[in-house]
C-alpha positions in Angstrom: 48.5 39.3 77.6 47.3 42.9 77.9 47.6 43.6 74.1 45.6 40.4 73.3 43.0 41.4 75.9 42.5 44.8 74.4 42.5 43.4 70.8 39.6 41.1 71.8 37.8 44.2 73.1 38.3 46.1 69.9 37.0 43.2 67.8 34.2 42.4 70.3 35.5 38.8 70.1 34.2 36.8 73.1 36.1 33.8 71.9 39.4 35.5 71.7 38.8 37.0 75.2 37.7 33.8 76.8 40.7 31.9 75.4 42.9 34.1 77.6 41.3 32.6 80.7 42.0 29.5 82.7 39.1 27.0 82.8 38.2 27.9 86.4 38.9 31.6 86.2 36.8 34.3 87.8 36.0 37.6 86.2 34.5 40.2 88.6 32.8 43.5 88.0 33.0 45.4 91.3 31.0 48.3 89.8 28.1 46.3 88.4 25.5 47.7 85.9 22.2 46.3 84.6 24.0 44.8 81.7 26.6 42.8 83.6 26.3 40.3 86.5 28.7 40.8 89.4 30.9 38.0 88.2 31.5 35.2 85.7 32.8 31.9 87.0 34.8 29.9 84.5 36.1 30.4 81.0 32.9 29.4 79.4 30.9 31.8 81.5 33.2 34.6 80.4 32.7 33.5 76.8 28.9 33.3 77.0 28.6 36.5 79.0 30.7 38.6 76.7 29.1 37.0 73.6 25.7 38.0 74.9 26.7 41.5 76.0 28.8 42.4 73.0 26.3 40.8 70.6 23.4 42.8 71.9 25.4 46.1 72.1 25.2 48.7 69.4 28.5 50.1 70.6 31.4 50.2 68.1 34.7 50.3 69.8 37.1 52.5 67.9 40.1 52.4 70.2 41.4 51.2 73.5 43.8 53.8 74.8 46.4 52.3 77.1 46.8 54.9 79.9 49.2 53.0 82.2 50.4 49.6 83.3 51.8 49.1 86.7 54.4 46.7 88.1 53.5 45.0 91.3 55.4 43.0 93.9 53.7 39.9 92.5 54.9 39.1 89.0 51.6 37.3 88.3 49.5 40.5 88.8 48.9 43.0 86.0 47.3 46.4 86.8 46.3 48.5 83.8 44.4 51.7 83.2 42.7 52.2 79.8 40.0 54.3 78.1 37.7 52.8 75.6 36.7 55.2 72.8 33.7 54.3 70.8 30.6 55.4 68.9 26.9 54.6 69.0 25.5 54.1 65.5 22.3 55.9 66.4 23.2 59.5 66.1 26.9 58.7 65.8 27.5 59.7 69.4 31.1 59.4 70.5 31.9 58.3 74.1 34.8 57.4 76.3 34.7 54.9 79.1 37.6 54.8 81.6 38.5 51.5 83.2 41.0 49.7 85.4 41.9 46.0 85.1 43.6 43.9 87.7 44.6 40.6 86.2 46.0 37.6 88.0 47.9 35.5 85.5 49.3 32.0 86.0 51.0 29.8 83.4 50.0 32.4 80.7 46.3 32.4 81.5 44.1 34.8 83.5 42.9 33.1 86.7 41.2 36.2 88.1 40.1 39.5 86.7 38.7 42.5 88.5 37.2 44.8 85.9 36.5 48.3 87.1 34.7 50.3 84.4 32.6 53.4 84.3 29.4 51.6 83.5 27.6 55.0 83.1 29.9 56.1 80.3 27.8 54.7 77.4 24.4 55.6 78.8 25.6 59.1 79.4 26.6 59.4 75.7 23.1 58.4 74.8 21.7 61.3 76.7 
């Protein structure tokens, strides 16, 4: 699950990402930014939201570094730390954005995601 999630991020594929979600899944951004709403409700909202965000973004993701994945008492919960490494085409500015995902998975699909990312990482790279 996690590898497919990260691959969708690398490819900026909203379809591949959304296909990992249950129809009624919820994806939350506890640390919101101007570019993201606080949550997406439903698979199609995830698809549309990421399609719009990634389609409008000049960011080129070069790598998703897996920092750590943690076992929990609940086998349907995945906790993972990662760092997104990317570039901005204007000025070829490199940046890193740390993040933490908490995924609730049932029957092979994400039912809830809490996506903690450093939303200031990319703007900081721009100066």
